[in-house]
C-alpha positions as CSV (number, residue, x, y, z in Angstrom):
1,M,-123.7,34.2,-150.9
2,N,-124.6,30.8,-149.7
3,A,-127.8,28.7,-150.4
4,K,-129.5,30.0,-147.2
5,N,-129.1,33.6,-148.5
6,Y,-130.6,32.7,-151.9
7,I,-133.5,30.9,-150.3
8,T,-134.2,33.8,-148.0
9,L,-134.0,36.3,-150.8
10,A,-136.3,34.2,-153.0
11,L,-138.9,33.9,-150.3
12,L,-138.7,37.6,-149.6
13,A,-139.2,38.4,-153.3
14,L,-142.1,36.0,-153.6
15,S,-143.9,37.4,-150.5
16,T,-143.3,41.0,-151.6
17,A,-144.6,40.3,-155.2
18,N,-147.6,38.5,-153.7
19,G,-148.4,41.5,-151.4
20,I,-148.1,44.0,-154.3
21,L,-150.2,41.9,-156.7
22,T,-152.8,41.2,-154.1
23,A,-153.1,44.9,-153.3
24,L,-153.6,45.5,-157.1
25,G,-156.4,42.9,-157.2
26,Y,-154.5,40.0,-158.7
27,S,-154.1,36.7,-156.8
28,I,-151.0,34.7,-157.7
29,L,-151.7,32.2,-154.9
30,P,-155.2,31.1,-155.5
31,I,-156.1,29.7,-152.1
32,T,-159.1,30.3,-149.8
33,D,-159.0,31.9,-146.4
34,E,-159.5,28.5,-144.8
35,Q,-156.6,27.0,-146.7
36,L,-154.4,30.0,-145.8
37,T,-155.2,29.6,-142.1
38,V,-154.3,25.9,-142.3
39,V,-151.0,26.6,-144.1
40,V,-150.0,29.4,-141.7
41,T,-150.9,27.4,-138.6
42,S,-149.0,24.4,-139.9
43,I,-145.9,26.5,-140.6
44,I,-146.0,28.0,-137.1
45,Q,-146.4,24.5,-135.6
46,V,-143.4,23.2,-137.6
47,I,-141.3,26.2,-136.5
48,S,-142.3,25.8,-132.9
49,I,-141.5,22.1,-132.9
50,A,-138.1,22.7,-134.5
51,A,-137.3,25.5,-132.0
52,A,-138.3,23.3,-129.0
53,I,-136.2,20.4,-130.3
54,W,-133.2,22.7,-130.9
55,Q,-133.4,24.2,-127.4
56,N,-134.0,21.0,-125.5
57,F,-131.5,18.6,-127.2
58,N,-127.8,19.0,-127.3
59,F,-126.7,19.0,-130.9
60,S,-123.3,20.8,-130.7
61,V,-120.2,19.7,-129.0
62,A,-120.3,22.8,-126.8
63,A,-123.9,22.0,-125.8
64,K,-122.9,18.4,-124.9
65,Q,-120.0,19.6,-122.8
66,G,-122.1,22.2,-121.1
67,Q,-124.8,19.5,-120.3
68,A,-122.1,17.3,-118.8
69,V,-121.0,20.1,-116.5
70,T,-124.6,20.8,-115.5
71,D,-125.2,17.2,-114.8
72,A,-122.1,17.0,-112.7
73,I,-123.1,20.1,-110.7
74,K,-126.6,18.7,-110.1
75,A,-125.0,15.4,-108.9
76,G,-123.0,17.4,-106.3
77,K,-119.6,16.6,-107.9
78,D,-116.7,19.0,-108.0
79,V,-116.4,20.4,-111.4
80,D,-113.2,22.0,-112.9
81,V,-114.2,24.0,-115.9
82,M,-111.3,24.7,-118.2
83,I,-111.5,28.0,-120.0
84,T,-109.2,28.3,-123.0
85,S,-106.7,31.2,-123.0
86,A,-108.5,32.8,-126.0
87,K,-111.9,32.7,-124.1
88,A,-110.2,34.0,-120.9
89,S,-108.7,36.9,-122.9
90,A,-112.1,37.7,-124.5
91,M,-113.8,37.6,-121.1
92,A,-111.1,39.9,-119.6
93,S,-111.5,42.4,-122.4
94,E,-115.3,42.4,-122.0
95,N,-114.9,43.0,-118.3
96,E,-112.5,45.9,-118.9
97,E,-114.9,47.4,-121.5
98,A,-117.8,47.2,-119.0
99,A,-115.7,48.7,-116.3
100,S,-114.6,51.6,-118.6
101,A,-118.2,52.2,-119.6
102,A,-119.3,52.3,-116.0
103,A,-116.5,54.7,-115.1
104,R,-117.6,57.0,-118.0
105,K,-121.2,57.0,-116.8
106,R,-120.1,57.9,-113.2
107,G,-117.5,60.5,-114.3
């Protein structure tokens, strides 16, 4: 397991323990309803900002290459898109699987 898995597991355990203890009448997180609203709203806002940044900015090499192709197409340039043989094989097998599935539905 990596660090992300441990963090996810710890947060899950904490939220589950908090839910059970709250149901039993114990409060391990002594905060008011107003404070909880502010915390939840802030978390949602941070997640929304991170998602918007991730979707609208090109961080990976593939995203940068894709953006270059998109920009070239929008500029009206001819674009040669090179597909690696591994990708072409994967695409061909996906097409064959889809065709087989469609044939089974018809037959």
